[in-house]
MMTF fields as JSON, N, C-alpha, C and O atoms, coordinates in Angstrom:
{
  "mmtfVersion": "1.0.0",
  "mmtfProducer": "UNKNOWN",
  "numBonds": 387,
  "numAtoms": 388,
  "numGroups": 97,
  "numChains": 1,
  "numModels": 1,
  "chainsPerModel": [1],
  "groupsPerChain": [97],
  "chainIdList": ["A"],
  "bondAtomList": [4, 2, 8, 6, 12, 10, 16, 14, 20, 18, 24, 22, 28, 26, 32, 30, 36, 34, 40, 38, 44, 42, 48, 46, 52, 50, 56, 54, 60, 58, 64, 62, 68, 66, 72, 70, 76, 74, 80, 78, 84, 82, 88, 86, 92, 90, 96, 94, 100, 98, 104, 102, 108, 106, 112, 110, 116, 114, 120, 118, 124, 122, 128, 126, 132, 130, 136, 134, 140, 138, 144, 142, 148, 146, 152, 150, 156, 154, 160, 158, 164, 162, 168, 166, 172, 170, 176, 174, 180, 178, 184, 182, 188, 186, 192, 190, 196, 194, 200, 198, 204, 202, 208, 206, 212, 210, 216, 214, 220, 218, 224, 222, 228, 226, 232, 230, 236, 234, 240, 238, 244, 242, 248, 246, 252, 250, 256, 254, 260, 258, 264, 262, 268, 266, 272, 270, 276, 274, 280, 278, 284, 282, 288, 286, 292, 290, 296, 294, 300, 298, 304, 302, 308, 306, 312, 310, 316, 314, 320, 318, 324, 322, 328, 326, 332, 330, 336, 334, 340, 338, 344, 342, 348, 346, 352, 350, 356, 354, 360, 358, 364, 362, 368, 366, 372, 370, 376, 374, 380, 378, 384, 382],
  "bondOrderList": [1, 1, 1, 1, 1, 1, 1, 1, 1, 1, 1, 1, 1, 1, 1, 1, 1, 1, 1, 1, 1, 1, 1, 1, 1, 1, 1, 1, 1, 1, 1, 1, 1, 1, 1, 1, 1, 1, 1, 1, 1, 1, 1, 1, 1, 1, 1, 1, 1, 1, 1, 1, 1, 1, 1, 1, 1, 1, 1, 1, 1, 1, 1, 1, 1, 1, 1, 1, 1, 1, 1, 1, 1, 1, 1, 1, 1, 1, 1, 1, 1, 1, 1, 1, 1, 1, 1, 1, 1, 1, 1, 1, 1, 1, 1, 1],
  "groupList": [{"groupName": "UNK", "atomNameList": ["N", "CA", "C", "O"], "elementList": ["N", "C", "C", "O"], "formalChargeList": [0, 0, 0, 0], "bondAtomList": [1, 0, 2, 1, 3, 2], "bondOrderList": [1, 1, 2], "singleLetterCode": "X", "chemCompType": "L-PEPTIDE LINKING"}],
  "groupTypeList": [0, 0, 0, 0, 0, 0, 0, 0, 0, 0, 0, 0, 0, 0, 0, 0, 0, 0, 0, 0, 0, 0, 0, 0, 0, 0, 0, 0, 0, 0, 0, 0, 0, 0, 0, 0, 0, 0, 0, 0, 0, 0, 0, 0, 0, 0, 0, 0, 0, 0, 0, 0, 0, 0, 0, 0, 0, 0, 0, 0, 0, 0, 0, 0, 0, 0, 0, 0, 0, 0, 0, 0, 0, 0, 0, 0, 0, 0, 0, 0, 0, 0, 0, 0, 0, 0, 0, 0, 0, 0, 0, 0, 0, 0, 0, 0, 0],
  "groupIdList": [1, 2, 3, 4, 5, 6, 7, 8, 9, 10, 11, 12, 13, 14, 15, 16, 17, 18, 19, 20, 21, 22, 23, 24, 25, 26, 27, 28, 29, 30, 31, 32, 33, 34, 35, 36, 37, 38, 39, 40, 41, 42, 43, 44, 45, 46, 47, 48, 49, 50, 51, 52, 53, 54, 55, 56, 57, 58, 59, 60, 61, 62, 63, 64, 65, 66, 67, 68, 69, 70, 71, 72, 73, 74, 75, 76, 77, 78, 79, 80, 81, 82, 83, 84, 85, 86, 87, 88, 89, 90, 91, 92, 93, 94, 95, 96, 97],
  "secStructList": [7, 7, 7, 7, 5, 7, 7, 1, 1, 7, 1, 1, 7, 5, 7, 7, 7, 7, 7, 7, 3, 3, 3, 3, 3, 1, 6, 6, 6, 2, 2, 2, 2, 2, 2, 2, 2, 2, 2, 2, 4, 4, 4, 3, 3, 3, 3, 7, 7, 1, 1, 1, 1, 3, 3, 3, 3, 3, 3, 7, 7, 1, 1, 7, 7, 2, 2, 2, 2, 2, 2, 2, 6, 6, 7, 7, 5, 2, 2, 2, 2, 2, 2, 2, 2, 2, 2, 2, 2, 2, 2, 2, 2, 2, 2, 7, 7],
  "xCoordList": [0.847, 0.0, 0.893, 1.9, 0.507, 1.228, 0.507, -0.723, 1.266, 0.687, 0.823, 1.786, -0.133, -0.045, 0.965, 1.071, 1.703, 2.718, 2.705, 2.264, 3.191, 3.457, 4.808, 5.408, 5.274, 6.561, 6.411, 5.361, 7.467, 7.46, 7.549, 7.348, 7.852, 7.962, 6.679, 6.475, 5.805, 4.599, 3.379, 3.43, 2.282, 1.059, 0.038, -1.169, 0.531, -0.357, 0.174, 1.339, -0.705, -0.38, -0.093, -0.747, 0.877, 1.217, 0.889, 1.261, 0.188, -0.184, -0.036, -0.496, 0.589, 0.678, -0.618, -1.072, -1.208, -2.482, -2.292, -1.749, -2.734, -2.68, -4.021, -5.056, -4.002, -5.231, -5.552, -6.518, -4.752, -4.992, -6.028, -5.689, -7.3, -8.378, -9.609, -9.831, -10.401, -11.737, -12.674, -12.232, -13.965, -14.954, -15.858, -16.465, -15.938, -16.772, -17.83, -17.665, -18.923, -19.96, -19.736, -19.288, -20.044, -19.844, -20.769, -20.382, -22.003, -22.95, -22.343, -21.835, -22.401, -21.903, -20.396, -19.883, -19.677, -18.229, -17.404, -16.175, -18.041, -17.3, -16.205, -15.044, -16.564, -15.575, -14.52, -13.36, -14.912, -13.962, -12.953, -11.763, -13.428, -12.531, -11.564, -10.394, -12.062, -11.199, -10.101, -8.94, -10.445, -9.454, -8.452, -7.259, -8.948, -8.075, -7.032, -5.843, -7.481, -6.575, -5.606, -4.43, -6.094, -5.213, -4.101, -2.958, -4.421, -3.417, -2.425, -1.217, -2.929, -2.064, -1.573, -0.673, -2.149, -1.661, -1.528, -2.486, -0.334, -0.104, -0.068, 0.015, -0.129, -0.124, -1.516, -1.679, -2.522, -3.879, -4.453, -4.29, -5.122, -5.779, -7.278, -7.711, -8.057, -9.512, -10.038, -9.973, -10.56, -11.007, -12.53, -13.199, -13.058, -14.506, -14.865, -14.512, -15.566, -15.937, -17.057, -17.326, -17.714, -18.802, -20.119, -20.138, -21.207, -22.565, -23.016, -24.131, -22.202, -22.556, -22.717, -23.69, -21.792, -21.803, -20.654, -20.053, -20.313, -19.158, -17.833, -17.749, -16.811, -15.461, -14.509, -14.754, -13.434, -12.414, -11.293, -10.721, -10.982, -9.903, -8.751, -8.894, -7.613, -6.461, -5.282, -4.94, -4.664, -3.506, -2.23, -2.004, -1.408, -0.067, 0.968, 2.16, 0.498, 1.364, 2.107, 1.573, 3.32, 4.15, 3.656, 3.837, 3.033, 2.666, 1.204, 0.762, 0.446, -0.945, -1.871, -1.776, -2.764, -3.664, -4.843, -5.123, -5.516, -6.716, -7.783, -8.497, -7.886, -8.862, -8.54, -9.442, -7.264, -6.866, -7.133, -7.564, -6.879, -7.119, -8.597, -8.948, -9.462, -10.888, -11.419, -12.31, -10.882, -11.297, -10.865, -11.619, -9.662, -9.148, -10.08, -10.267, -10.659, -11.517, -13.006, -13.857, -13.314, -14.696, -15.497, -16.634, -14.876, -15.522, -16.363, -15.869, -17.654, -18.56, -18.303, -18.345, -18.036, -17.79, -19.111, -20.172, -19.026, -20.226, -21.157, -22.376, -20.623, -21.498, -22.328, -23.523, -21.701, -22.423, -23.452, -24.563, -23.076, -23.984, -25.249, -26.36, -25.079, -26.235, -27.045, -28.273, -26.39, -27.119, -27.988, -29.156, -27.411, -28.151, -29.308, -30.406, -29.062, -30.106, -31.254, -32.419, -30.932, -31.972, -32.797, -34.016, -32.14, -32.856, -33.835, -34.962, -33.41, -34.299, -35.467, -36.61, -35.196, -36.255, -37.238, -38.451, -36.725, -37.6, -38.45, -39.624, -37.878, -38.653, -39.757, -40.874, -39.451, -40.46, -41.586, -42.761, -41.235, -42.245, -43.146, -44.355, -42.576, -43.361, -44.319, -45.404, -43.94, -44.818, -45.779, -46.743, -45.51, -46.373, -46.702, -46.233, -47.5, -47.788, -48.57, -48.875],
  "yCoordList": [-1.171, 0.0, 1.235, 1.296, 2.202, 3.469, 4.477, 4.525, 5.264, 6.248, 7.644, 7.935, 8.494, 9.9, 10.559, 10.194, 11.528, 12.164, 13.674, 14.202, 14.342, 15.776, 15.979, 15.026, 17.197, 17.472, 18.682, 19.324, 18.975, 20.155, 21.454, 22.539, 21.344, 22.524, 22.863, 24.013, 21.869, 22.091, 21.576, 20.528, 22.327, 21.946, 21.27, 21.45, 20.497, 19.706, 18.284, 18.018, 17.387, 15.969, 15.537, 15.995, 14.665, 14.101, 12.614, 11.91, 12.146, 10.732, 10.265, 10.942, 9.135, 8.533, 7.758, 7.006, 7.943, 7.293, 6.352, 6.743, 5.126, 4.138, 4.178, 3.848, 4.577, 4.684, 3.424, 3.401, 2.377, 1.11, 0.318, -0.598, 0.687, 0.138, -0.168, 0.424, -1.101, -1.361, -1.502, -1.711, -1.386, -1.564, -2.719, -2.717, -3.7, -4.879, -4.946, -4.375, -5.653, -5.874, -7.249, -8.169, -7.393, -8.675, -9.773, -10.942, -9.409, -10.425, -11.247, -10.695, -12.547, -13.508, -13.433, -14.088, -12.665, -12.516, -12.978, -12.977, -13.366, -13.719, -14.746, -14.518, -15.87, -16.94, -16.513, -16.909, -15.718, -15.234, -14.273, -14.327, -13.401, -12.477, -13.232, -12.867, -14.285, -15.109, -15.761, -15.77, -16.302, -16.917, -15.885, -16.165, -14.702, -13.614, -13.307, -13.2, -13.166, -12.869, -14.018, -13.79, -15.255, -16.415, -16.428, -16.752, -16.081, -16.109, -14.957, -15.167, -13.73, -12.56, -12.056, -11.219, -12.553, -12.203, -10.704, -9.953, -10.274, -8.859, -7.979, -6.756, -8.576, -7.803, -7.299, -6.596, -7.658, -7.132, -6.756, -7.477, -5.618, -5.161, -5.108, -4.49, -5.756, -5.733, -4.984, -5.485, -3.782, -2.918, -2.903, -2.618, -3.214, -3.242, -2.162, -2.283, -1.095, -0.049, -0.476, 0.205, -1.603, -2.084, -1.394, -0.258, -2.082, -1.555, -1.218, -0.724, -1.463, -1.038, -2.195, -2.227, -3.133, -4.223, -4.134, -5.163, -2.94, -2.847, -2.899, -2.483, -3.416, -3.423, -2.831, -2.909, -2.247, -1.66, -2.676, -3.152, -3.007, -3.942, -3.12, -2.475, -3.146, -2.351, -3.265, -4.124, -3.089, -3.891, -3.226, -2.037, -4.006, -3.585, -4.358, -4.332, -5.041, -5.864, -4.972, -3.966, -5.347, -4.538, -4.552, -3.571, -5.656, -5.781, -6.157, -6.131, -6.503, -6.922, -5.899, -5.643, -5.319, -4.274, -4.88, -6.074, -4.048, -4.477, -4.941, -5.91, -4.25, -4.639, -6.037, -6.853, -6.31, -7.638, -8.711, -9.815, -8.389, -9.348, -9.706, -10.883, -8.694, -8.968, -9.701, -10.543, -9.389, -10.096, -11.564, -12.448, -11.82, -13.19, -14.076, -15.25, -13.527, -14.302, -14.082, -14.514, -13.404, -13.131, -12.478, -12.858, -11.489, -10.75, -9.644, -8.827, -9.634, -8.629, -7.285, -7.171, -6.273, -4.943, -4.269, -4.645, -3.28, -2.693, -2.061, -2.159, -1.426, -0.823, -1.884, -1.693, -2.992, -4.092, -4.697, -5.036, -4.827, -5.372, -4.519, -5.049, -3.196, -2.319, -2.263, -2.193, -2.292, -2.334, -3.588, -3.52, -4.732, -5.994, -5.958, -6.431, -5.404, -5.304, -4.42, -4.751, -3.289, -2.402, -3.092, -2.93, -3.855, -4.559, -5.575, -5.696, -6.304, -7.272, -6.546, -6.986, -5.445, -4.665, -4.131, -4.245, -3.553, -2.998, -4.079, -3.848, -5.249, -6.356, -6.769, -7.063, -6.792, -7.158, -6.127, -6.49, -4.861, -3.783, -3.867, -3.662, -4.162, -4.236, -5.419, -5.329, -6.523, -7.703, -7.702, -8.467, -6.834, -6.75, -5.3, -4.761, -4.652, -3.214, -2.911, -1.749],
  "zCoordList": [0.0, 0.0, 0.0, 0.706, -0.795, -0.834, 0.042, 0.07, 0.743, 1.641, 1.05, 0.341, 1.342, 0.975, 1.904, 3.075, 1.38, 2.209, 2.037, 1.016, 3.046, 2.985, 3.663, 4.163, 3.678, 4.327, 5.242, 5.283, 5.964, 6.822, 6.011, 6.556, 4.699, 3.844, 3.102, 2.711, 2.901, 2.112, 2.87, 3.512, 2.786, 3.504, 2.59, 2.751, 1.637, 0.792, 0.724, 1.017, 0.333, 0.308, -1.123, -2.06, -1.286, -2.587, -2.545, -1.606, -3.573, -3.648, -5.085, -6.005, -5.288, -6.603, -6.852, -5.989, -8.028, -8.345, -9.527, -10.56, -9.371, -10.439, -11.171, -10.593, -12.43, -13.212, -14.004, -14.767, -13.831, -14.524, -13.732, -12.982, -13.911, -13.097, -13.931, -14.988, -13.436, -13.961, -12.764, -11.635, -13.029, -11.964, -12.357, -13.428, -11.478, -11.706, -10.618, -9.54, -10.911, -9.902, -9.292, -9.977, -8.018, -7.343, -7.854, -7.884, -8.262, -8.727, -9.862, -10.838, -9.725, -10.712, -10.928, -11.836, -10.134, -10.308, -9.11, -9.181, -8.029, -6.809, -7.084, -6.744, -7.693, -7.911, -8.931, -8.824, -9.907, -10.919, -10.288, -10.597, -9.412, -8.724, -7.818, -7.704, -7.178, -6.322, -7.16, -6.749, -8.318, -9.203, -9.723, -9.833, -10.036, -10.479, -9.406, -9.704, -8.162, -7.046, -6.805, -6.522, -6.916, -6.735, -7.773, -7.451, -9.012, -10.076, -9.962, -10.071, -9.74, -9.806, -8.44, -8.381, -7.361, -6.022, -5.802, -5.986, -5.407, -5.105, -6.347, -6.231, -7.53, -8.779, -9.149, -10.146, -8.343, -8.546, -7.183, -6.199, -7.153, -5.93, -6.22, -7.193, -5.371, -5.494, -4.273, -3.15, -4.505, -3.406, -3.355, -4.348, -2.181, -1.968, -0.955, 0.219, -1.387, -0.434, 0.51, 1.5, 0.21, 1.057, 0.738, 0.266, 0.998, 0.892, -0.529, -0.695, -1.566, -2.921, -3.908, -4.662, -3.913, -4.899, -5.882, -6.193, -6.394, -7.291, -6.519, -5.363, -7.188, -6.643, -7.677, -8.881, -7.197, -8.05, -8.224, -7.243, -9.475, -9.783, -10.35, -11.388, -9.667, -10.061, -10.364, -9.552, -11.516, -11.887, -11.392, -11.617, -10.72, -10.319, -11.144, -10.841, -12.181, -13.039, -14.032, -14.499, -14.339, -15.229, -16.674, -17.396, -17.106, -18.518, -18.769, -19.917, -17.735, -17.924, -17.266, -16.065, -18.063, -17.561, -16.799, -16.909, -16.038, -15.322, -16.313, -16.055, -17.436, -18.46, -18.996, -19.185, -19.238, -19.72, -18.67, -19.0, -17.422, -16.337, -16.231, -16.139, -16.243, -16.108, -17.339, -17.226, -18.492, -19.705, -19.652, -20.057, -19.156, -19.043, -18.214, -18.536, -17.16, -16.271, -16.546, -15.769, -17.661, -18.069, -16.944, -16.663, -16.314, -15.24, -15.859, -16.636, -15.499, -16.043, -15.367, -14.142, -16.188, -15.647, -15.291, -15.788, -14.434, -13.847, -14.888, -14.748, -15.914, -16.928, -17.649, -17.874, -18.008, -18.656, -17.708, -18.116, -16.445, -15.44, -15.335, -15.352, -15.228, -15.099, -16.388, -16.334, -17.539, -18.813, -18.884, -19.267, -18.512, -18.528, -17.523, -17.819, -16.356, -15.329, -15.786, -15.566, -16.424, -16.939, -18.026, -18.076, -18.888, -19.957, -19.373, -19.851, -18.345, -17.691, -17.045, -17.162, -16.368, -15.724, -16.761, -16.582, -17.838, -18.874, -19.529, -19.817, -19.768, -20.346, -19.394, -19.821, -18.102, -17.102, -17.078, -17.01, -17.132, -17.106, -18.336, -18.231, -19.483, -20.728, -20.73, -21.304, -20.101, -20.103, -18.915, -18.89, -17.922, -16.742, -16.442, -15.439, -17.291, -17.106, -15.855, -15.584]
}
């Protein structure tokens, strides 16, 4: 884990940010995320803020991106998850007015 830092000379904090990230939903992905972590260990960080369902998948790998990792394990990303959920809801509403 990297920590934010400041110094006695400056009153602001400096933090390095890794933008190699994807967001996945936990639904239907639990076992896939577990396998991802088992394979890549410390080279992948899966952050769960709790109470929401989505998790942040961050690659710390030198050559494999978070997008490649999630694709390798067929992990559904959050945008696709919500699109699919909306389609199911809309179909239900249309057949049950």
